[in-house]
LOBA-964536 format. One record per residue (C-alpha): x, y, z. Coordinates in steps of 0.001 Angstrom, whole numbers, padded with zeros to 6 digits, always signed. Layout:
N
XYZ;...
//
This chain:
792
+036360+022489-011462;+034596+024069-014883;+035657+021369-016629;+032623+019367-015263;+030350+020965-016266;+028682+020705-013363;+024491+021602-012706;+023765+024829-010136;+021607+022530-008660;+022480+019241-007111;+020956+016692-005285;+021394+016336-001284;+022814+013380+000231;+022469+012826+003572;+025068+011314+005632;+023243+010575+009495;+027023+009619+011051;+029854+010819+009024;+031511+013437+007253;+033261+013518+004008;+035964+014967+003738;+036928+015787+000049;+040345+014813-001763;+039953+011094-001162;+038003+008262-002114;+035447+006001+000257;+033292+002853+000108;+030078+003216+001676;+027256+000557+002829;+023883+001668+002721;+020730+000250+003744;+019000-001013-000168;+015568+001635-000161;+018097+004451+000822;+021207+003178-001447;+018529+002624-004702;+016501+006381-004357;+020736+007786-003987;+021676+006370-007135;+018797+007227-008465;+019047+011204-007957;+022868+011681-008620;+022102+009755-012141;+020528+012511-013440;+023166+015157-012797;+025919+012816-013853;+026522+011232-010445;+027205+013736-009058;+025353+015136-005619;+026235+017006-002376;+026417+015223+001198;+025771+016571+004050;+025828+015677+007417;+022164+015608+010117;+023327+017706+013204;+023028+015754+016941;+023235+012440+014609;+019589+012332+013244;+019246+009544+011675;+015314+009478+011228;+015335+010000+007691;+013366+013056+008246;+015423+016179+007777;+014608+019708+007591;+016892+022581+007050;+017982+022888+010348;+018677+019825+011019;+021375+019713+008542;+025254+022174+008465;+025428+024629+005807;+029119+023010+004499;+029773+019261+003157;+031338+018089+000210;+030584+017660-003484;+030578+013785-004516;+030175+011660-007330;+029253+008182-006963;+031891+005723-009082;+030478+002147-008792;+027189+001079-007183;+026526-002294-006493;+023073-003961-004783;+024567-006427-002491;+021832-009017-000866;+021197-006573+002767;+022297-003535+001185;+023476-000968-001133;+027615-000799-001934;+028270+002818-003180;+032189+003701-004426;+031988+007822-003742;+034921+009880-005232;+034945+013056-002957;+036042+016056-004612;+035576+019428-002652;+034497+021081-000452;+030920+023437-001118;+029071+025952+000639;+025243+025832+000216;+023335+028742-000754;+019983+027998-000861;+018289+024261-000283;+015111+023575-002558;+012616+020935-000842;+011711+017995-003296;+009371+016192-000716;+011289+014143+001290;+014457+015079-000274;+016501+018383-001171;+018441+020055-003715;+021025+022854-002958;+022181+025336-004539;+026417+026182-004025;+029649+027250-004253;+032896+025813-003966;+035053+026754-000710;+038366+025806-001531;+041328+025621+001605;+043550+028950+002086;+046939+027499+001391;+049105+029379+004349;+051707+026913+005294;+055102+027363+003498;+057150+023876+002722;+059341+023832+005249;+056336+024593+007679;+054375+021811+005861;+057043+018972+006140;+057541+020042+009886;+053817+019407+010179;+053397+016304+008444;+056684+014365+010307;+054884+015777+013338;+051133+013423+012229;+053697+010724+010958;+055029+010340+013855;+051730+010371+016781;+049746+008306+013504;+052068+005712+013849;+052364+005893+018046;+048940+005432+018127;+048732+002899+015462;+050835+000382+016987;+048044-001342+019151;+045830-001510+016016;+045283-005040+013640;+047290-004112+010489;+049012-000996+011825;+052115-001634+009349;+050882-001344+006334;+048584+001292+008255;+051788+003452+008429;+053278+003014+005458;+050416+003895+003530;+050867+007254+005449;+054799+007563+004518;+053829+007653+001426;+050999+010184+001198;+052646+013782+000887;+049321+016389+000729;+048286+017384+004108;+044047+016832+003571;+044611+013237+002050;+047028+012062+005009;+044098+013734+007326;+041094+012009+004900;+043312+008926+005066;+043317+009248+009378;+040401+010843+010201;+037514+007732+010128;+039924+006146+012413;+039879+008692+015108;+037270+008385+017873;+035634+012077+017580;+032039+013641+017785;+030297+014125+014624;+030713+017998+015858;+034790+017566+015726;+034703+016231+012198;+032298+018683+010697;+034769+021460+012269;+037672+019754+010762;+035810+019941+007880;+034644+023625+007508;+038293+024604+008233;+039930+026936+005018;+042994+027349+006974;+045515+024996+005678;+047582+025941+009393;+045011+025879+011640;+043789+022085+010564;+047016+021320+010929;+047297+022003+014312;+044425+021137+014829;+045078+017356+013517;+047831+017593+015580;+045724+018662+019048;+043873+015520+017888;+045891+013408+017557;+047710+013871+020906;+044669+013906+022755;+043834+010261+021326;+047135+009229+022289;+046794+010546+026190;+043362+008602+025712;+045126+005525+024377;+047804+005823+027186;+045015+006517+029914;+043502+003143+028723;+046341+001153+029191;+047370+002254+032526;+043776+001584+033931;+043799-001745+032249;+047177-002105+034000;+045674-001460+037282;+042866-003283+037298;+044268-006293+035669;+044716-008566+038679;+041163-008104+040293;+039691-008818+036792;+042023-011940+036496;+040526-013198+039812;+036589-012211+038770;+037149-013472+035538;+038544-016990+037050;+035510-017370+039467;+033040-016065+036262;+034608-019388+034222;+034888-021895+037443;+030977-020831+037532;+030414-021758+033585;+032045-024526+034011;+030304-026077+037283;+027262-024656+034800;+027641-027119+031839;+028580-029712+034642;+025300-029170+035822;+023359-029192+033008;+024992-032698+031469;+023641-034530+034322;+020770-033218+034266;+020733-032070+037992;+019419-028221+037768;+019040-027520+033964;+016300-025107+034313;+018244-023100+037048;+019807-020513+035312;+016312-020323+032755;+014368-019664+035636;+015968-017083+036959;+016161-015636+033793;+011909-015871+033074;+011191-013713+036218;+013448-010715+035917;+011897-010863+031602;+008006-010891+033570;+009253-008207+035897;+010394-006407+032453;+007166-006460+030292;+005125-004874+032421;+002572-007437+032223;-000422-006490+034110;-001143-008494+038043;-003515-010987+036597;-001773-012200+033883;+001812-011746+035824;+000843-014276+038101;-000293-016973+035532;+002924-016308+034553;+005146-016889+037902;+002810-019617+038642;+003601-021527+035431;+007849-020562+036182;+007179-022167+039444;+005632-025202+037736;+008527-025440+035588;+011053-025086+038591;+008931-028407+040103;+009522-030322+036373;+012361-033619+036606;+014175-034039+034295;+013691-035377+031302;+009708-033850+032143;+007310-034168+028585;+006074-030979+029920;+009048-028492+029811;+009395-027679+026613;+005368-026662+026543;+005857-024426+029356;+008905-022580+027912;+007183-022231+024969;+004285-020888+026722;+006689-018521+028744;+008239-017033+025600;+005155-016090+024195;+004131-014346+027542;+007039-012676+027475;+007553-011334+024004;+004006-009805+023944;+003821-006352+024087;+002178-006003+027196;+003109-002002+028710;+001116+000666+027762;+001309+002398+024088;+002828+005298+022929;+000327+007711+021876;+002352+009360+018785;+001380+012614+017720;-000543+012481+014619;+000648+014646+011721;-002608+014928+009145;-001092+017096+006560;+001932+014550+006383;-000772+011818+006465;-002784+013854+003766;+000321+014066+001433;+001530+010269+001964;-001883+009582+000580;-002115+011689-002275;+001518+011062-003156;+000694+007441-002737;-002644+006867-004348;-004587+008418-007490;-008017+009151-007411;-009899+008219-004477;-010968+011221-003324;-013962+010257-001387;-011783+006904+000233;-009289+009614+000843;-011086+012352+002789;-013098+009273+004806;-009959+008658+006547;-008247+011796+006390;-011605+012288+008750;-011032+009033+010578;-007339+009821+011582;-008268+013355+012870;-010814+011678+015285;-007782+009545+016477;-005807+012450+016820;-008754+014323+019419;-009145+011247+021106;-005657+010809+022246;-006309+008129+024591;-007635+005045+023106;-006410+005274+018900;-007462+002064+018145;-009845+001802+014963;-012003-000735+012804;-012439+000081+008883;-013288-002545+006112;-012587-001292+002693;-014493-002882-000099;-013713-002657-003748;-013271-004377-006302;-009681-006395-007296;-006684-004228-007877;-008246-001103-006687;-005389-000580-003518;-007393-001753-000780;-003708-003177+001055;-001329-000753+000159;-004333+001959+001669;-003141+000349+004769;+000452+000671+004213;-000124+003907+003523;-002228+004495+006734;+000700+003101+009357;+003566+005040+006931;+001244+007962+007996;+001027+006970+011661;+004190+005922+011769;+003092+002631+013413;+004164-000996+012763;+002305-002448+009902;+000908-005990+010279;-000732-008074+007304;-002573-011435+007703;-004462-013294+005406;-007527-014697+006111;-008200-016169+002456;-009510-019887+002313;-009129-019769+006327;-011598-022343+007726;-010558-023067+011339;-011707-021761+013904;-008156-022200+015819;-006490-019215+012875;-007765-017130+015093;-007877-018206+018276;-005248-020461+018623;-005411-023863+019860;-005920-025230+023679;-002237-026283+025140;-003524-029310+025461;-003344-030643+022268;+000277-031764+020296;+001911-028783+018503;-000628-026245+019391;+000622-022527+018506;-001335-019187+019135;-003617-017754+016897;-002978-015368+013737;-004104-012395+016276;-001850-012760+018893;+001247-014120+016450;+000855-010637+014608;+001166-009078+017937;+003975-010662+018595;+005909-009621+015066;+004637-006095+015959;+006257-005610+019047;+003908-002665+020116;+000688-002499+021325;-000768+000332+018672;+000218-001506+015159;-001873-001051+012076;-003718-004331+011520;-004474-005646+007887;-006857-008472+007826;-006704-008895+004549;-010063-011075+002465;-012213-011194+005095;-015012-012003+002983;-013420-015288+002013;-013303-016932+005037;-014585-020227+004945;-017440-022205+007871;-016353-026050+008411;-016531-028982+010661;-013339-026852+012837;-015868-024060+013255;-016399-020657+012171;-013262-018341+011464;-015559-015162+010667;-017543-015891+014755;-013835-015768+015905;-013594-012402+014780;-016288-011320+016311;-014544-010431+019124;-011498-009425+017686;-013615-006631+015823;-015549-005425+018704;-014410-002326+020344;-016728-003401+023191;-014730-006651+023623;-011797-006281+022541;-010406-005039+025481;-009874-008426+026776;-009136-010973+023869;-009291-013885+024533;-006555-016365+022869;-007179-020441+023517;-003179-020790+023683;-002790-017831+025741;-005904-018224+028307;-005431-014971+029671;-006664-011938+028534;-004943-009580+025959;-005805-005894+025303;-006573-004899+021594;-008396-001729+021692;-005015+000105+020562;-004675-001685+017916;-005878-000145+013873;-007647-002772+011877;-007968-002387+008573;-010054-005029+006732;-010434-005540+003334;-013016-007631+001125;-014380-007582-002563;-017919-008165-001561;-019874-007188+001216;-022394-010265+000768;-019939-012868+001418;-019497-011170+004961;-021770-012500+007513;-024341-009446+009076;-022810-009531+012387;-018923-009093+011465;-020023-006599+009182;-021979-004568+011598;-018935-004142+014106;-017152-002391+010934;-017327+000733+009835;-017189+000657+005805;-015448+002347+002914;-016771+001234-000432;-013606+001711-002996;-015339+002123-006248;-013287+000872-009385;-011209+003032-011156;-012253+005248-014390;-010112+005112-017652;-008826+008496-016877;-007890+007896-013163;-006261+004688-014870;-004025+006279-017244;-002886+008650-014544;-002073+005773-012434;-000127+004375-014930;+001739+007103-016068;+003057+008135-013100;+003024+004925-010547;+002936+001870-012597;+005833+002302-015077;+008289+003493-012969;+007085+000522-010932;+007567-002177-014070;+010592-000233-015284;+012561-000748-012178;+011410-004569-011670;+012719-004945-014913;+016290-003775-015015;+015073-001120-017245;+014744+003422-016756;+013512+006039-019365;+016465+006370-020619;+016021+002557-022532;+012061+002049-022577;+009312+004883-022617;+005825+004373-023362;+004055+007253-025478;+000610+008666-024049;-001431+007410-026350;-000494+003712-026252;-001033+003256-022929;-004828+004748-023071;-004891+001897-025594;-003648-000708-023374;-005786+000575-021315;-008905+000871-022844;-008215-003014-025334;-006543-004781-023347;-007629-004707-020092;-011212-005492-018564;-011067-004565-014909;-012245-002661-012266;-008675-002135-010799;-004950-002219-012088;-003502-005505-011937;-003751-005874-015197;-002618-002843-016408;+000606-003671-014381;+000940-006934-016391;+000349-005881-019809;+003055-003029-019168;+005597-005729-017987;+004309-007637-021042;+005697-004497-022662;+008855-004133-020859;+009685-007735-021472;+009875-007283-024851;+011868-004027-024750;+014760-006083-022222;+014931-008201-024984;+015255-006016-027680;+017762-003575-025381;+019910-006681-024637;+019978-008131-028017;+020880-004118-029206;+018550-004125-031870;+016996-000482-031543;+017925+002862-031100;+017462+003382-027535;+014740+005055-025684;+012224+002013-027262;+009368+003877-027786;+005897+002450-027517;+003290+004007-030005;+000452+002928-031235;+001874+001847-034436;+004371-000737-032750;+001042-001692-029826;+000191-005222-032132;+003317-006168-032365;+003958-006220-028731;+001188-007704-027403;-000960-009173-030332;-004127-008705-030874;-006928-006836-028698;-008067-008470-025605;-011471-006720-024236;-014004-005299-026621;-016355-003078-025649;-019622-002649-026713;-020849+000215-029322;-024165+002346-029473;-025739+001630-033318;-026437+003932-035629;-030388+002174-035982;-032251+000387-033719;-035363-001710-034938;-038856-002078-032908;-038262-004309-030158;-033863-003299-029557;-033583-001198-026784;-030034+000158-024925;-029641-001183-021456;-027190-000222-018634;-025382-003055-016540;-023092-003256-013028;-020158-005796-013513;-017241-006569-010714;-015237-005570-013482;-016522-002280-014258;-019922-000984-016023;-021081-002157-019738;-023907-001867-021716;-026205-004340-023332;-028867-004796-026078;-032599-006074-024893;-033864-008110-028077;-038096-008435-028288;-039856-010672-030805;-043373-011409-031436;-044558-014714-033001;-048113-016310-032844;-048719-018323-029611;-050690-019071-026782;-049645-015988-024478;-046427-017665-023187;-043511-015564-022426;-039412-017160-023625;-036960-015293-021704;-032765-016365-023544;-029966-014980-022877;-028655-016668-018591;-030979-014373-016875;-030769-015140-013697;-034439-015026-011260;-034225-010811-010596;-034505-010731-014498;-037080-012734-015352;-039685-011290-012773;-039139-008203-013637;-039847-008903-017616;-043258-010516-015918;-043741-007700-014330;-042835-005365-018160;-045299-007485-019979;-047957-007022-016915;-047654-003516-017296;-047764-003201-020641;-051143-005170-021244;-052711-003394-017840;-051526-000198-020138;-052291-000651-023377;-054508-003768-023897;-057399-001968-024324;-055470+000842-026298;-054376-001535-028860;-057192-003659-030404;-054489-004791-033001;-052385-006897-030257;-053904-010047-029558;-051877-011008-026224;-053859-014249-025967;-052690-015292-029397;-049059-014485-029655;-046181-015478-027994;-043152-012999-026198;-039682-014132-026672;-036924-011330-025069;-033382-012243-025346;-030514-010361-023911;-026968-011530-026066;-023758-012518-024896;-025852-015549-023503;-022358-017454-021796;-022646-014341-019589;-025066-014950-016363;-026965-011901-015975;-028731-011431-013057;-030198-007997-010643;-032894-005319-010611;-031601-002912-013221;-033025-003911-016528;-036437-003256-015599;-036603+000030-017298;-035387-001821-020160;-037338-005123-020316;-040336-002695-020006;-039546-000423-023420;-038666-003348-025474;-041923-005058-025196;-043566-001005-025543;-041047-000255-028600;-042310-004075-030279;-045879-003612-029270;-046046-000361-030834;-044040-000508-033790;-042002+002827-032711;-038226+002446-032457;-036198+003436-029627;-032850+005788-030078;-030433+003987-030787;-028456+006953-028689;-030426+006882-025483;-029777+003778-022724;-031650+003243-019272;-031708+001604-015913;-033577+001332-013356;-036150-000848-011598;-040054-001135-011970;-042718-002281-009924;-046830-003841-010953;-048438-000438-009804;-045567+000857-012157;-043111+003196-010016;-039412+003374-010877;-037210+002233-008437;-033361+003073-007765;-030458+000439-008885;-026923+001412-007918;-023717+001532-009966;-024392+004694-011405;-020923+005477-011864;-019719+002535-013677;-022652+002228-015637;-023115+006116-016552;-019095+005447-017038;-019745+002328-019590;-022702+004414-021406;-019923+007381-022508;-017440+005099-023269;-019932+003558-025648;-021423+006719-026920;-024248+007115-025686;-025996+011046-025591;-028642+010491-023466;-029508+008104-020114;-032707+007868-018735;-032438+007258-014566;-034624+006843-011718;-034967+010102-010036;-034142+008590-006866;-031035+008221-008147;-029863+012016-008894;-027657+012328-005691;-025889+008829-007337;-024566+011440-010147;-022075+013786-007621;-019648+010467-007984;-019554+010722-011892;-016922+012612-013062;-017491+016344-014367;-015921+016036-017592;-018320+012471-019200;-021276+014296-017332;-020960+017464-019408;-021113+015253-022501;-024825+013407-021633;-028033+014523-021034;-029593+012953-018283;-033551+011979-017707;-035048+011313-014356;-038216+009647-014253;-040784+008044-011787;-043150+005864-012954;-043587+003865-016543;-045404+006427-017636;-042710+008701-017676;-040230+006301-019463;-042843+005724-022449;-043328+008974-023057;-039083+009651-023026;-038796+006444-025466;-041352+006005-027887;-043612+009603-027554;-046808+008110-026096;-049077+008976-023533;-049999+006404-021360;-053836+006063-020215;-054131+005641-016498;-054214+001427-015276;-057326-000498-015678;-059303-000387-012001;-062142-002356-010414;-064684-000274-008787;-065821-002537-005750;-068327-000896-005071;-070494-001106-008405;-067931-003885-010292;-067164-001929-013099;-063833-001139-014667;-062216+001946-015155;-059416+003562-016380;-057793+002635-019689;-058226+004446-022536;-061628+005798-022274;-060256+007224-019005;
//
């Protein structure tokens, strides 16, 4: 055993319903996911592991230390094949071991151990006598087995007690405790006597079964003959269409009784059965009624089981499967805590809103796993027919129930986690408005009596945990939005994307491309460059696509054998793999001329900085705006012009506003730009142009303005600040009402930027071009004179 150079700690492989005996090999069929996990874990220890049985046949997949036996076997995975529906593992069962200490690793364990060999207390004569008795009993028992001849021949070829026991062991009807007892016996003498007792017991049991079979044979023959005659009679009746529905109608009545339907639904179902019984041969309505009864009896009607919610386990699952999103996860945990306290009704309605690729749907999967409920998902993108939600009337040809009812049928229980994906992409048409049809589904006051047109009886959805996802709140009708609790998911920062890529995406991509860490590794700096220069998005789908591109290139090199393993992706070879950079972020300039100001903008894929440029020219006081600006930005420009004229017209005699045209341009003209964020920047541009004062290129700003000179708050502060930080901005002007939004900005970013909070345009001008603005011009209605301005 020392020659194997085994690790002192090995992965524990839990085999729920089986005990493996040493000194043999075995083929195991395991579920795909479990088999893949086992293979990946033992691969780290030269394919060695420790197989332990779970007590009482515990097969739920989650085990505590008390669930596992203390004695198991040292195994080595010789071969592994991934089949269509399962994982095929061939294992060599080497020696019995005793666990010294179990070390938890999330859902799995590692263990320290020591080998406990057999005590050889049988001399040669006794051993031969024992083997003779065992072979005789096995041959007696195996006479009733298919292929018994080859089975007995194999027994006579084996000359080792342990190997014979291990070979016969799987064919005996033994409890898990009996199997474990055989494994734990170290004395060969005790083990042989115990095994002989078990064989004698099996032989007597088989003999008793044969006697009982002989006794009841006559009676069974009589009953079998009657059953055969009944089946023949039924077949004849079916052929003649005389009483085709008799058996089925009886079955439907039994199914209705077993379905635990509410009384009013049960009455409707029994009426349909009675209607089915009245149908004549070849009736056109028969299939319609049968389909309806099939749906009624297959839906979950009974009271749902209230499962205990483990808040700590839920938090652990959310943290393991999602990096960042701390506020979102806290909000979900709070929601689950309320559900835990309510107990009686555990339905709920959440709306996760955020850009594509930020993990909205996968959060729903994690919630379902945390609650140990069934997971059902339907996609609503492009749905424009109300019947997709409420179903068709049964009077129509090819009528079907709506997606909600079909989802409940798939779930098989009344309290699943139900994902309504892309709820903002529902479309109204001549076939009705599906968003309006969802109002009843997502209203806690109404969904206990949801009415599907096909079902025609009320169905209780109040226990369902509905989670809707959307990219934008603007595209969700107000009444529908009002029925859901909104949780907003912002875009990921570069720091968060780095950790998601390193801890989650790289492993997924490697698995999808048949690679492992010994074949491909991505350097941290290379990963950061992929994030910054090859993707520009709020989520991480583009990042995964780029990592997949890297994996494809690496796969080719690995297969052709043209590189040394592991193939390392670094900053130096990234261009050769992915080509030129796909995205380019604006950087703050070294010096801005008068009339050029750095603004901040929010986009669906994060924040960005933009440069606003202004120029004066001879004219008639006309304002020209270019750069594909929307109506809101045009209004902001006009308000800015009016504010400058009202504040500086009397102060700057050299500026003749009526004789000069003002041209304001925002570069990247191919990209439409709109929104209430550029007022402060537009005002500063005109003020800088009028006064000839330069604005600090490391100063950026955002905020809207009103005609009275107030600076109004705006949205997207987190994304804008991150964009400014990425562009090298050192100071940012924000509306004072946006101070609370700085709580969402990462601390490392806030530490490197100075934030200037302003309330009025006077504060803005003072901070940007260092000029004290005079009070605005005001008309005294009593005297008709103008006050304020430069002489105030």
